[in-house]
PQR file with spaces between the fields and no chain letter, atoms N, CA, C, O and H, PARSE charges and radii, in Angstrom:
ATOM       1  N    MET     1      11.439   54.920   26.539 -0.4000 1.5000
ATOM       2  CA   MET     1      10.651   53.915   26.790 -0.0000 2.0000
ATOM       3  C    MET     1       9.959   53.433   25.446  0.5500 1.7000
ATOM       4  O    MET     1       9.587   54.261   24.614 -0.5500 1.4000
ATOM       5  N    GLY     2       9.809   52.148   25.272 -0.4000 1.5000
ATOM       6  CA   GLY     2       9.189   51.553   24.126 -0.0000 2.0000
ATOM       7  C    GLY     2       7.955   50.957   24.516  0.5500 1.7000
ATOM       8  O    GLY     2       7.694   50.622   25.671 -0.5500 1.4000
ATOM       9  H    GLY     2      10.111   51.476   25.947  0.4000 1.0000
ATOM      10  N    MET     3       7.116   50.817   23.421 -0.4000 1.5000
ATOM      11  CA   MET     3       5.782   50.251   23.678 -0.0000 2.0000
ATOM      12  C    MET     3       5.393   49.407   22.440  0.5500 1.7000
ATOM      13  O    MET     3       5.625   49.830   21.308 -0.5500 1.4000
ATOM      14  H    MET     3       7.329   51.089   22.483  0.4000 1.0000
ATOM      15  N    MET     4       4.767   48.145   22.674 -0.4000 1.5000
ATOM      16  CA   MET     4       3.987   47.344   21.651 -0.0000 2.0000
ATOM      17  C    MET     4       2.599   47.431   21.725  0.5500 1.7000
ATOM      18  O    MET     4       2.137   47.203   22.843 -0.5500 1.4000
ATOM      19  H    MET     4       4.578   47.802   23.594  0.4000 1.0000
ATOM      20  N    ARG     5       1.882   47.674   20.921 -0.4000 1.5000
ATOM      21  CA   ARG     5       0.358   47.525   21.049 -0.0000 2.0000
ATOM      22  C    ARG     5      -0.068   46.403   20.172  0.5500 1.7000
ATOM      23  O    ARG     5       0.268   46.311   18.992 -0.5500 1.4000
ATOM      24  H    ARG     5       2.258   47.859   20.013  0.4000 1.0000
ATOM      25  N    VAL     6      -0.814   45.564   20.794 -0.4000 1.5000
ATOM      26  CA   VAL     6      -1.286   44.317   19.994 -0.0000 2.0000
ATOM      27  C    VAL     6      -2.776   44.558   19.818  0.5500 1.7000
ATOM      28  O    VAL     6      -3.508   44.623   20.805 -0.5500 1.4000
ATOM      29  H    VAL     6      -1.087   45.639   21.753  0.4000 1.0000
ATOM      30  N    LEU     7      -3.218   44.687   18.632 -0.4000 1.5000
ATOM      31  CA   LEU     7      -4.575   44.918   18.372 -0.0000 2.0000
ATOM      32  C    LEU     7      -5.084   43.572   17.798  0.5500 1.7000
ATOM      33  O    LEU     7      -4.739   43.170   16.686 -0.5500 1.4000
ATOM      34  H    LEU     7      -2.623   44.635   17.830  0.4000 1.0000
ATOM      35  N    ASP     8      -5.944   42.882   18.637 -0.4000 1.5000
ATOM      36  CA   ASP     8      -6.673   41.635   18.268 -0.0000 2.0000
ATOM      37  C    ASP     8      -8.023   41.479   18.753  0.5500 1.7000
ATOM      38  O    ASP     8      -8.697   42.445   19.112 -0.5500 1.4000
ATOM      39  H    ASP     8      -6.224   43.208   19.539  0.4000 1.0000
ATOM      40  N    HIS     9      -8.462   40.206   18.775 -0.4000 1.5000
ATOM      41  CA   HIS     9      -9.753   39.999   19.102 -0.0000 2.0000
ATOM      42  C    HIS     9     -10.046   40.231   20.640  0.5500 1.7000
ATOM      43  O    HIS     9     -11.214   40.233   21.029 -0.5500 1.4000
ATOM      44  H    HIS     9      -7.914   39.422   18.483  0.4000 1.0000
ATOM      45  N    ARG    10      -9.028   40.421   21.489 -0.4000 1.5000
ATOM      46  CA   ARG    10      -9.138   40.696   22.842 -0.0000 2.0000
ATOM      47  C    ARG    10      -9.082   42.162   23.074  0.5500 1.7000
ATOM      48  O    ARG    10      -9.330   42.583   24.203 -0.5500 1.4000
ATOM      49  H    ARG    10      -8.079   40.420   21.173  0.4000 1.0000
ATOM      50  N    GLY    11      -8.800   42.922   22.178 -0.4000 1.5000
ATOM      51  CA   GLY    11      -8.791   44.352   22.196 -0.0000 2.0000
ATOM      52  C    GLY    11      -7.366   44.951   22.085  0.5500 1.7000
ATOM      53  O    GLY    11      -6.580   44.390   21.321 -0.5500 1.4000
ATOM      54  H    GLY    11      -8.599   42.580   21.261  0.4000 1.0000
ATOM      55  N    ASP    12      -7.026   45.873   22.674 -0.4000 1.5000
ATOM      56  CA   ASP    12      -5.820   46.611   22.559 -0.0000 2.0000
ATOM      57  C    ASP    12      -4.872   46.390   23.849  0.5500 1.7000
ATOM      58  O    ASP    12      -5.088   46.943   24.928 -0.5500 1.4000
ATOM      59  H    ASP    12      -7.665   46.329   23.294  0.4000 1.0000
ATOM      60  N    SER    13      -3.832   45.542   23.611 -0.4000 1.5000
ATOM      61  CA   SER    13      -3.007   45.016   24.709 -0.0000 2.0000
ATOM      62  C    SER    13      -1.626   45.902   24.650  0.5500 1.7000
ATOM      63  O    SER    13      -1.122   46.173   23.561 -0.5500 1.4000
ATOM      64  H    SER    13      -3.657   45.093   22.735  0.4000 1.0000
ATOM      65  N    VAL    14      -1.142   46.263   25.685 -0.4000 1.5000
ATOM      66  CA   VAL    14       0.128   47.228   25.687 -0.0000 2.0000
ATOM      67  C    VAL    14       1.274   46.430   26.418  0.5500 1.7000
ATOM      68  O    VAL    14       1.059   45.895   27.506 -0.5500 1.4000
ATOM      69  H    VAL    14      -1.552   46.042   26.570  0.4000 1.0000
ATOM      70  N    ILE    15       2.448   46.367   25.815 -0.4000 1.5000
ATOM      71  CA   ILE    15       3.580   45.895   26.415 -0.0000 2.0000
ATOM      72  C    ILE    15       4.690   46.957   26.387  0.5500 1.7000
ATOM      73  O    ILE    15       5.020   47.527   25.348 -0.5500 1.4000
ATOM      74  H    ILE    15       2.623   46.802   24.932  0.4000 1.0000
ATOM      75  N    GLU    16       5.258   47.196   27.609 -0.4000 1.5000
ATOM      76  CA   GLU    16       6.193   48.521   27.621 -0.0000 2.0000
ATOM      77  C    GLU    16       7.594   48.000   28.151  0.5500 1.7000
ATOM      78  O    GLU    16       7.720   47.012   28.876 -0.5500 1.4000
ATOM      79  H    GLU    16       4.989   46.733   28.454  0.4000 1.0000
ATOM      80  N    TRP    17       8.505   48.702   27.748 -0.4000 1.5000
ATOM      81  CA   TRP    17       9.763   48.451   28.308 -0.0000 2.0000
ATOM      82  C    TRP    17      10.575   49.766   28.409  0.5500 1.7000
ATOM      83  O    TRP    17      10.256   50.760   27.757 -0.5500 1.4000
ATOM      84  H    TRP    17       8.403   49.504   27.160  0.4000 1.0000
ATOM      85  N    GLU    18      11.611   49.737   29.230 -0.4000 1.5000
ATOM      86  CA   GLU    18      12.624   50.823   29.351 -0.0000 2.0000
ATOM      87  C    GLU    18      13.911   50.284   28.883  0.5500 1.7000
ATOM      88  O    GLU    18      14.304   49.170   29.230 -0.5500 1.4000
ATOM      89  H    GLU    18      11.870   48.930   29.760  0.4000 1.0000
ATOM      90  N    LEU    19      14.635   51.136   28.021 -0.4000 1.5000
ATOM      91  CA   LEU    19      15.932   50.616   27.523 -0.0000 2.0000
ATOM      92  C    LEU    19      16.930   50.152   28.332  0.5500 1.7000
ATOM      93  O    LEU    19      17.742   49.317   27.934 -0.5500 1.4000
ATOM      94  H    LEU    19      14.316   52.040   27.739  0.4000 1.0000
ATOM      95  N    ASP    20      16.946   50.712   29.652 -0.4000 1.5000
ATOM      96  CA   ASP    20      17.956   50.345   30.582 -0.0000 2.0000
ATOM      97  C    ASP    20      17.468   48.919   31.454  0.5500 1.7000
ATOM      98  O    ASP    20      18.177   48.385   32.307 -0.5500 1.4000
ATOM      99  H    ASP    20      16.286   51.390   29.975  0.4000 1.0000
ATOM     100  N    ASP    21      16.237   48.483   31.083 -0.4000 1.5000
ATOM     101  CA   ASP    21      15.884   47.181   31.739 -0.0000 2.0000
ATOM     102  C    ASP    21      15.993   46.067   30.746  0.5500 1.7000
ATOM     103  O    ASP    21      15.044   45.749   30.028 -0.5500 1.4000
ATOM     104  H    ASP    21      15.661   48.917   30.390  0.4000 1.0000
ATOM     105  N    ALA    22      17.265   45.425   30.710 -0.4000 1.5000
ATOM     106  CA   ALA    22      17.394   44.341   29.814 -0.0000 2.0000
ATOM     107  C    ALA    22      16.559   43.251   29.872  0.5500 1.7000
ATOM     108  O    ALA    22      16.339   42.640   28.826 -0.5500 1.4000
ATOM     109  H    ALA    22      18.035   45.683   31.293  0.4000 1.0000
ATOM     110  N    GLY    23      15.972   42.835   31.069 -0.4000 1.5000
ATOM     111  CA   GLY    23      14.857   41.781   31.047 -0.0000 2.0000
ATOM     112  C    GLY    23      13.756   42.105   30.428  0.5500 1.7000
ATOM     113  O    GLY    23      13.139   41.244   29.800 -0.5500 1.4000
ATOM     114  H    GLY    23      16.150   43.331   31.919  0.4000 1.0000
ATOM     115  N    ALA    24      13.302   43.449   30.499 -0.4000 1.5000
ATOM     116  CA   ALA    24      12.011   43.893   29.803 -0.0000 2.0000
ATOM     117  C    ALA    24      12.122   44.013   28.391  0.5500 1.7000
ATOM     118  O    ALA    24      11.166   43.867   27.629 -0.5500 1.4000
ATOM     119  H    ALA    24      13.803   44.148   31.009  0.4000 1.0000
ATOM     120  N    VAL    25      13.559   44.343   27.957 -0.4000 1.5000
ATOM     121  CA   VAL    25      13.686   44.451   26.436 -0.0000 2.0000
ATOM     122  C    VAL    25      13.670   43.074   25.857  0.5500 1.7000
ATOM     123  O    VAL    25      13.075   42.859   24.801 -0.5500 1.4000
ATOM     124  H    VAL    25      14.335   44.462   28.576  0.4000 1.0000
ATOM     125  N    GLN    26      14.345   42.067   26.550 -0.4000 1.5000
ATOM     126  CA   GLN    26      14.383   40.705   26.105 -0.0000 2.0000
ATOM     127  C    GLN    26      12.979   40.148   26.092  0.5500 1.7000
ATOM     128  O    GLN    26      12.648   39.454   25.130 -0.5500 1.4000
ATOM     129  H    GLN    26      14.829   42.241   27.408  0.4000 1.0000
ATOM     130  N    GLN    27      12.107   40.389   27.084 -0.4000 1.5000
ATOM     131  CA   GLN    27      10.734   39.796   27.050 -0.0000 2.0000
ATOM     132  C    GLN    27      10.037   40.431   25.821  0.5500 1.7000
ATOM     133  O    GLN    27       9.349   39.717   25.091 -0.5500 1.4000
ATOM     134  H    GLN    27      12.376   40.952   27.866  0.4000 1.0000
ATOM     135  N    ALA    28      10.191   41.723   25.576 -0.4000 1.5000
ATOM     136  CA   ALA    28       9.532   42.485   24.414 -0.0000 2.0000
ATOM     137  C    ALA    28       9.947   41.895   23.102  0.5500 1.7000
ATOM     138  O    ALA    28       9.152   41.778   22.170 -0.5500 1.4000
ATOM     139  H    ALA    28      10.750   42.303   26.169  0.4000 1.0000
ATOM     140  N    GLU    29      11.174   41.534   23.041 -0.4000 1.5000
ATOM     141  CA   GLU    29      11.702   40.969   21.757 -0.0000 2.0000
ATOM     142  C    GLU    29      11.215   39.453   21.496  0.5500 1.7000
ATOM     143  O    GLU    29      11.080   39.001   20.359 -0.5500 1.4000
ATOM     144  H    GLU    29      11.820   41.629   23.799  0.4000 1.0000
ATOM     145  N    ALA    30      10.985   38.771   22.586 -0.4000 1.5000
ATOM     146  CA   ALA    30      10.506   37.419   22.508 -0.0000 2.0000
ATOM     147  C    ALA    30       9.072   37.467   22.062  0.5500 1.7000
ATOM     148  O    ALA    30       8.657   36.612   21.279 -0.5500 1.4000
ATOM     149  H    ALA    30      11.094   39.138   23.510  0.4000 1.0000
ATOM     150  N    ILE    31       8.283   38.435   22.524 -0.4000 1.5000
ATOM     151  CA   ILE    31       6.952   38.489   22.191 -0.0000 2.0000
ATOM     152  C    ILE    31       6.952   39.031   20.766  0.5500 1.7000
ATOM     153  O    ILE    31       6.145   38.515   19.993 -0.5500 1.4000
ATOM     154  H    ILE    31       8.620   39.129   23.160  0.4000 1.0000
ATOM     155  N    PHE    32       7.727   39.978   20.324 -0.4000 1.5000
ATOM     156  CA   PHE    32       7.777   40.405   18.992 -0.0000 2.0000
ATOM     157  C    PHE    32       8.042   39.084   18.006  0.5500 1.7000
ATOM     158  O    PHE    32       7.323   38.806   17.046 -0.5500 1.4000
ATOM     159  H    PHE    32       8.383   40.397   20.952  0.4000 1.0000
ATOM     160  N    ASN    33       9.097   38.399   18.388 -0.4000 1.5000
ATOM     161  CA   ASN    33       9.426   37.175   17.631 -0.0000 2.0000
ATOM     162  C    ASN    33       8.241   36.146   17.543  0.5500 1.7000
ATOM     163  O    ASN    33       8.021   35.576   16.475 -0.5500 1.4000
ATOM     164  H    ASN    33       9.681   38.625   19.168  0.4000 1.0000
ATOM     165  N    ASP    34       7.547   35.928   18.554 -0.4000 1.5000
ATOM     166  CA   ASP    34       6.471   35.023   18.593 -0.0000 2.0000
ATOM     167  C    ASP    34       5.291   35.600   17.699  0.5500 1.7000
ATOM     168  O    ASP    34       4.726   34.872   16.883 -0.5500 1.4000
ATOM     169  H    ASP    34       7.725   36.391   19.422  0.4000 1.0000
ATOM     170  N    LYS    35       5.008   36.662   17.841 -0.4000 1.5000
ATOM     171  CA   LYS    35       3.996   37.368   16.845 -0.0000 2.0000
ATOM     172  C    LYS    35       4.476   37.270   15.404  0.5500 1.7000
ATOM     173  O    LYS    35       3.669   36.857   14.571 -0.5500 1.4000
ATOM     174  H    LYS    35       5.467   37.254   18.504  0.4000 1.0000
ATOM     175  N    LEU    36       5.688   37.602   15.028 -0.4000 1.5000
ATOM     176  CA   LEU    36       6.168   37.512   13.764 -0.0000 2.0000
ATOM     177  C    LEU    36       5.982   36.049   13.262  0.5500 1.7000
ATOM     178  O    LEU    36       5.517   35.819   12.146 -0.5500 1.4000
ATOM     179  H    LEU    36       6.343   37.938   15.705  0.4000 1.0000
ATOM     180  N    ARG    37       6.335   35.135   14.066 -0.4000 1.5000
ATOM     181  CA   ARG    37       6.173   33.703   13.548 -0.0000 2.0000
ATOM     182  C    ARG    37       4.730   33.314   13.331  0.5500 1.7000
ATOM     183  O    ARG    37       4.435   32.494   12.461 -0.5500 1.4000
ATOM     184  H    ARG    37       6.712   35.322   14.973  0.4000 1.0000
ATOM     185  N    ALA    38       3.784   33.911   14.136 -0.4000 1.5000
ATOM     186  CA   ALA    38       2.366   33.779   13.880 -0.0000 2.0000
ATOM     187  C    ALA    38       1.883   34.604   12.733  0.5500 1.7000
ATOM     188  O    ALA    38       0.674   34.764   12.567 -0.5500 1.4000
ATOM     189  H    ALA    38       4.023   34.577   14.842  0.4000 1.0000
ATOM     190  N    ARG    39       2.711   35.101   11.984 -0.4000 1.5000
ATOM     191  CA   ARG    39       2.458   35.834   10.663 -0.0000 2.0000
ATOM     192  C    ARG    39       1.611   37.114   10.956  0.5500 1.7000
ATOM     193  O    ARG    39       0.928   37.590   10.049 -0.5500 1.4000
ATOM     194  H    ARG    39       3.693   34.970   12.119  0.4000 1.0000
ATOM     195  N    GLN    40       1.636   37.667   12.160 -0.4000 1.5000
ATOM     196  CA   GLN    40       1.124   38.931   12.282 -0.0000 2.0000
ATOM     197  C    GLN    40       1.938   40.027   11.751  0.5500 1.7000
ATOM     198  O    GLN    40       3.095   39.746   11.439 -0.5500 1.4000
ATOM     199  H    GLN    40       2.190   37.280   12.896  0.4000 1.0000
ATOM     200  N    LEU    41       1.521   41.241   11.595 -0.4000 1.5000
ATOM     201  CA   LEU    41       2.203   42.285   10.787 -0.0000 2.0000
ATOM     202  C    LEU    41       2.583   43.326   11.928  0.5500 1.7000
ATOM     203  O    LEU    41       1.766   43.679   12.779 -0.5500 1.4000
ATOM     204  H    LEU    41       0.581   41.470   11.848  0.4000 1.0000
ATOM     205  N    ALA    42       3.814   43.760   11.876 -0.4000 1.5000
ATOM     206  CA   ALA    42       4.352   44.778   12.828 -0.0000 2.0000
ATOM     207  C    ALA    42       4.533   46.177   12.043  0.5500 1.7000
ATOM     208  O    ALA    42       4.999   46.197   10.904 -0.5500 1.4000
ATOM     209  H    ALA    42       4.477   43.474   11.185  0.4000 1.0000
ATOM     210  N    PHE    43       4.209   47.128   12.601 -0.4000 1.5000
ATOM     211  CA   PHE    43       4.409   48.537   12.115 -0.0000 2.0000
ATOM     212  C    PHE    43       5.132   49.371   13.131  0.5500 1.7000
ATOM     213  O    PHE    43       4.745   49.276   14.295 -0.5500 1.4000
ATOM     214  H    PHE    43       3.831   47.112   13.527  0.4000 1.0000
ATOM     215  N    ALA    44       6.025   50.090   12.881 -0.4000 1.5000
ATOM     216  CA   ALA    44       6.801   50.970   13.825 -0.0000 2.0000
ATOM     217  C    ALA    44       6.255   52.374   13.420  0.5500 1.7000
ATOM     218  O    ALA    44       6.135   52.738   12.250 -0.5500 1.4000
ATOM     219  H    ALA    44       6.339   50.168   11.934  0.4000 1.0000
ATOM     220  N    ARG    45       5.926   53.145   14.548 -0.4000 1.5000
ATOM     221  CA   ARG    45       5.669   54.507   14.370 -0.0000 2.0000
ATOM     222  C    ARG    45       6.775   55.341   15.147  0.5500 1.7000
ATOM     223  O    ARG    45       6.922   55.286   16.368 -0.5500 1.4000
ATOM     224  H    ARG    45       6.023   52.849   15.498  0.4000 1.0000
ATOM     225  N    PRO    46       7.504   56.088   14.322 -0.5600 1.5000
ATOM     226  CA   PRO    46       8.629   56.923   14.793  0.2800 2.0000
ATOM     227  C    PRO    46       8.012   57.863   15.704  0.5500 1.7000
ATOM     228  O    PRO    46       6.822   58.177   15.658 -0.5500 1.4000
ATOM     229  N    GLU    47       8.972   58.360   16.642 -0.4000 1.5000
ATOM     230  CA   GLU    47       8.378   59.592   17.477 -0.0000 2.0000
ATOM     231  C    GLU    47       7.936   60.659   16.632  0.5500 1.7000
ATOM     232  O    GLU    47       8.577   60.932   15.617 -0.5500 1.4000
ATOM     233  H    GLU    47       9.938   58.105   16.680  0.4000 1.0000
ATOM     234  N    GLY    48       6.782   61.363   16.987 -0.4000 1.5000
ATOM     235  CA   GLY    48       6.407   62.452   16.267 -0.0000 2.0000
ATOM     236  C    GLY    48       5.407   62.140   15.057  0.5500 1.7000
ATOM     237  O    GLY    48       4.621   62.993   14.646 -0.5500 1.4000
ATOM     238  H    GLY    48       6.261   61.141   17.811  0.4000 1.0000
ATOM     239  N    ALA    49       5.494   60.886   14.533 -0.4000 1.5000
ATOM     240  CA   ALA    49       4.877   60.531   13.388 -0.0000 2.0000
ATOM     241  C    ALA    49       3.461   60.135   13.587  0.5500 1.7000
ATOM     242  O    ALA    49       3.138   59.693   14.689 -0.5500 1.4000
ATOM     243  H    ALA    49       6.132   60.193   14.866  0.4000 1.0000
ATOM     244  N    THR    50       2.631   60.240   12.692 -0.4000 1.5000
ATOM     245  CA   THR    50       1.247   59.920   12.767 -0.0000 2.0000
ATOM     246  C    THR    50       1.071   58.416   12.305  0.5500 1.7000
ATOM     247  O    THR    50       1.930   57.836   11.642 -0.5500 1.4000
ATOM     248  H    THR    50       2.894   60.599   11.796  0.4000 1.0000
ATOM     249  N    ALA    51      -0.073   57.857   12.697 -0.4000 1.5000
ATOM     250  CA   ALA    51      -0.244   56.433   12.436 -0.0000 2.0000
ATOM     251  C    ALA    51      -0.158   56.163   10.834  0.5500 1.7000
ATOM     252  O    ALA    51       0.230   55.079   10.397 -0.5500 1.4000
ATOM     253  H    ALA    51      -0.772   58.328   13.236  0.4000 1.0000
ATOM     254  N    ASP    52      -0.507   57.119   10.093 -0.4000 1.5000
ATOM     255  CA   ASP    52      -0.530   56.800    8.530 -0.0000 2.0000
ATOM     256  C    ASP    52       1.047   56.819    8.273  0.5500 1.7000
ATOM     257  O    ASP    52       1.448   56.325    7.219 -0.5500 1.4000
ATOM     258  H    ASP    52      -0.822   57.999   10.448  0.4000 1.0000
ATOM     259  N    GLU    53       1.836   57.286    9.052 -0.4000 1.5000
ATOM     260  CA   GLU    53       3.370   57.379    8.722 -0.0000 2.0000
ATOM     261  C    GLU    53       4.160   56.113    9.179  0.5500 1.7000
ATOM     262  O    GLU    53       5.365   55.986    8.958 -0.5500 1.4000
ATOM     263  H    GLU    53       1.510   57.687    9.908  0.4000 1.0000
ATOM     264  N    ALA    54       3.386   55.166    9.846 -0.4000 1.5000
ATOM     265  CA   ALA    54       4.023   54.008   10.306 -0.0000 2.0000
ATOM     266  C    ALA    54       4.543   53.139    9.301  0.5500 1.7000
ATOM     267  O    ALA    54       3.939   53.017    8.236 -0.5500 1.4000
ATOM     268  H    ALA    54       2.408   55.270   10.026  0.4000 1.0000
ATOM     269  N    GLU    55       5.704   52.465    9.553 -0.4000 1.5000
ATOM     270  CA   GLU    55       6.279   51.574    8.397 -0.0000 2.0000
ATOM     271  C    GLU    55       6.341   50.079    8.877  0.5500 1.7000
ATOM     272  O    GLU    55       6.624   49.783   10.038 -0.5500 1.4000
ATOM     273  H    GLU    55       6.194   52.565   10.419  0.4000 1.0000
ATOM     274  N    ARG    56       6.101   49.309    8.057 -0.4000 1.5000
ATOM     275  CA   ARG    56       6.198   47.830    8.392 -0.0000 2.0000
ATOM     276  C    ARG    56       7.551   47.387    8.802  0.5500 1.7000
ATOM     277  O    ARG    56       8.505   47.810    8.148 -0.5500 1.4000
ATOM     278  H    ARG    56       5.871   49.550    7.114  0.4000 1.0000
ATOM     279  N    ILE    57       7.763   46.568    9.828 -0.4000 1.5000
ATOM     280  CA   ILE    57       9.031   46.162   10.233 -0.0000 2.0000
ATOM     281  C    ILE    57       9.081   44.675   10.327  0.5500 1.7000
ATOM     282  O    ILE    57       8.045   44.030   10.489 -0.5500 1.4000
ATOM     283  H    ILE    57       6.989   46.224   10.360  0.4000 1.0000
ATOM     284  N    PHE    58      10.298   44.089   10.228 -0.4000 1.5000
ATOM     285  CA   PHE    58      10.472   42.608   10.249 -0.0000 2.0000
ATOM     286  C    PHE    58      11.443   42.208   11.416  0.5500 1.7000
ATOM     287  O    PHE    58      11.715   41.023   11.610 -0.5500 1.4000
ATOM     288  H    PHE    58      11.139   44.613   10.096  0.4000 1.0000
ATOM     289  N    SER    59      11.941   43.177   12.160 -0.4000 1.5000
ATOM     290  CA   SER    59      12.795   42.841   13.276 -0.0000 2.0000
ATOM     291  C    SER    59      12.522   43.826   14.395  0.5500 1.7000
ATOM     292  O    SER    59      12.023   44.938   14.224 -0.5500 1.4000
ATOM     293  H    SER    59      11.721   44.139   12.002  0.4000 1.0000
ATOM     294  N    PHE    60      12.894   43.317   15.546 -0.4000 1.5000
ATOM     295  CA   PHE    60      12.651   44.130   16.834 -0.0000 2.0000
ATOM     296  C    PHE    60      13.673   45.109   16.980  0.5500 1.7000
ATOM     297  O    PHE    60      14.863   44.834   16.827 -0.5500 1.4000
ATOM     298  H    PHE    60      13.300   42.414   15.685  0.4000 1.0000
ATOM     299  N    ASP    61      13.201   46.373   17.303 -0.4000 1.5000
ATOM     300  CA   ASP    61      14.214   47.479   17.516 -0.0000 2.0000
ATOM     301  C    ASP    61      13.722   48.066   18.881  0.5500 1.7000
ATOM     302  O    ASP    61      12.624   48.624   18.887 -0.5500 1.4000
ATOM     303  H    ASP    61      12.234   46.596   17.426  0.4000 1.0000
ATOM     304  N    PRO    62      14.371   47.994   19.916 -0.5600 1.5000
ATOM     305  CA   PRO    62      13.805   48.536   21.150  0.2800 2.0000
ATOM     306  C    PRO    62      13.826   50.027   21.247  0.5500 1.7000
ATOM     307  O    PRO    62      13.265   50.617   22.170 -0.5500 1.4000
ATOM     308  N    ASN    63      14.475   50.634   20.291 -0.4000 1.5000
ATOM     309  CA   ASN    63      14.538   52.163   20.243 -0.0000 2.0000
ATOM     310  C    ASN    63      13.294   52.768   19.620  0.5500 1.7000
ATOM     311  O    ASN    63      13.067   53.974   19.715 -0.5500 1.4000
ATOM     312  H    ASN    63      14.930   50.155   19.541  0.4000 1.0000
ATOM     313  N    VAL    64      12.439   51.879   18.944 -0.4000 1.5000
ATOM     314  CA   VAL    64      11.160   52.435   18.382 -0.0000 2.0000
ATOM     315  C    VAL    64      10.310   52.916   19.332  0.5500 1.7000
ATOM     316  O    VAL    64      10.129   52.198   20.316 -0.5500 1.4000
ATOM     317  H    VAL    64      12.623   50.899   18.867  0.4000 1.0000
ATOM     318  N    GLU    65       9.731   53.990   19.267 -0.4000 1.5000
ATOM     319  CA   GLU    65       8.714   54.397   20.332 -0.0000 2.0000
ATOM     320  C    GLU    65       7.481   53.531   20.441  0.5500 1.7000
ATOM     321  O    GLU    65       7.066   53.150   21.535 -0.5500 1.4000
ATOM     322  H    GLU    65       9.878   54.573   18.468  0.4000 1.0000
ATOM     323  N    GLU    66       6.912   53.230   19.320 -0.4000 1.5000
ATOM     324  CA   GLU    66       5.775   52.349   19.315 -0.0000 2.0000
ATOM     325  C    GLU    66       5.806   51.361   18.170  0.5500 1.7000
ATOM     326  O    GLU    66       6.059   51.705   17.015 -0.5500 1.4000
ATOM     327  H    GLU    66       7.249   53.539   18.431  0.4000 1.0000
ATOM     328  N    ILE    67       5.534   50.096   18.545 -0.4000 1.5000
ATOM     329  CA   ILE    67       5.253   49.004   17.588 -0.0000 2.0000
ATOM     330  C    ILE    67       3.763   48.696   17.659  0.5500 1.7000
ATOM     331  O    ILE    67       3.211   48.567   18.752 -0.5500 1.4000
ATOM     332  H    ILE    67       5.329   49.817   19.483  0.4000 1.0000
ATOM     333  N    ILE    68       3.144   48.585   16.575 -0.4000 1.5000
ATOM     334  CA   ILE    68       1.713   48.248   16.557 -0.0000 2.0000
ATOM     335  C    ILE    68       1.586   46.918   15.752  0.5500 1.7000
ATOM     336  O    ILE    68       2.129   46.792   14.654 -0.5500 1.4000
ATOM     337  H    ILE    68       3.592   48.690   15.687  0.4000 1.0000
ATOM     338  N    TRP    69       0.802   45.863   16.374 -0.4000 1.5000
ATOM     339  CA   TRP    69       0.672   44.643   15.756 -0.0000 2.0000
ATOM     340  C    TRP    69      -0.664   44.489   15.252  0.5500 1.7000
ATOM     341  O    TRP    69      -1.598   44.845   15.971 -0.5500 1.4000
ATOM     342  H    TRP    69       0.361   45.964   17.266  0.4000 1.0000
ATOM     343  N    VAL    70      -0.881   44.007   14.111 -0.4000 1.5000
ATOM     344  CA   VAL    70      -2.265   43.700   13.491 -0.0000 2.0000
ATOM     345  C    VAL    70      -2.221   42.358   12.845  0.5500 1.7000
ATOM     346  O    VAL    70      -1.196   41.906   12.335 -0.5500 1.4000
ATOM     347  H    VAL    70      -0.122   43.718   13.527  0.4000 1.0000
ATOM     348  N    ARG    71      -3.398   41.714   12.884 -0.4000 1.5000
ATOM     349  CA   ARG    71      -3.577   40.471   12.147 -0.0000 2.0000
ATOM     350  C    ARG    71      -3.854   40.721   10.701  0.5500 1.7000
ATOM     351  O    ARG    71      -4.567   41.673   10.381 -0.5500 1.4000
ATOM     352  H    ARG    71      -4.231   42.081   13.299  0.4000 1.0000
ATOM     353  N    PRO    72      -3.285   39.851    9.727 -0.5600 1.5000
ATOM     354  CA   PRO    72      -3.488   40.131    8.392  0.2800 2.0000
ATOM     355  C    PRO    72      -4.952   39.961    7.960  0.5500 1.7000
ATOM     356  O    PRO    72      -5.571   38.999    8.414 -0.5500 1.4000
ATOM     357  N    ILE    73      -5.532   40.782    7.155 -0.4000 1.5000
ATOM     358  CA   ILE    73      -6.846   40.802    6.837 -0.0000 2.0000
ATOM     359  C    ILE    73      -7.042   39.754    5.686  0.5500 1.7000
ATOM     360  O    ILE    73      -6.225   39.713    4.766 -0.5500 1.4000
ATOM     361  H    ILE    73      -5.030   41.564    6.786  0.4000 1.0000
ATOM     362  N    GLN    74      -8.034   38.972    5.725 -0.4000 1.5000
ATOM     363  CA   GLN    74      -8.270   37.910    4.671 -0.0000 2.0000
ATOM     364  C    GLN    74      -9.365   38.374    3.797  0.5500 1.7000
ATOM     365  O    GLN    74     -10.459   38.631    4.301 -0.5500 1.4000
ATOM     366  H    GLN    74      -8.698   39.005    6.472  0.4000 1.0000
ATOM     367  N    GLY    75      -9.176   38.497    2.602 -0.4000 1.5000
ATOM     368  CA   GLY    75     -10.400   38.607    1.737 -0.0000 2.0000
ATOM     369  C    GLY    75     -10.883   37.503    1.078  0.5500 1.7000
ATOM     370  O    GLY    75     -10.400   36.378    1.205 -0.5500 1.4000
ATOM     371  H    GLY    75      -8.287   38.288    2.192  0.4000 1.0000
ATOM     372  N    GLY    76     -11.880   37.801    0.333 -0.4000 1.5000
ATOM     373  CA   GLY    76     -12.648   36.577   -0.245 -0.0000 2.0000
ATOM     374  C    GLY    76     -13.887   37.019   -0.857  0.5500 1.7000
ATOM     375  O    GLY    76     -14.646   36.201   -1.376 -0.5500 1.4000
ATOM     376  H    GLY    76     -12.272   38.715    0.230  0.4000 1.0000
């Protein structure tokens, strides 16, 4: 099972999919691509890794245990 967590102004939303559910995987990939086009940042946390070990990703991989989305921080 895979999961995307979207951290934004609405809180922490969760999208989950099973690898054997092609429709759910396709929907998760569409959400991934929408968020990527919106310039949000995706990080993959491999199984057994801590949040500090998450790596930035640029394409959807349904085999990743957890994908975390965050909005870029603007400084000034």
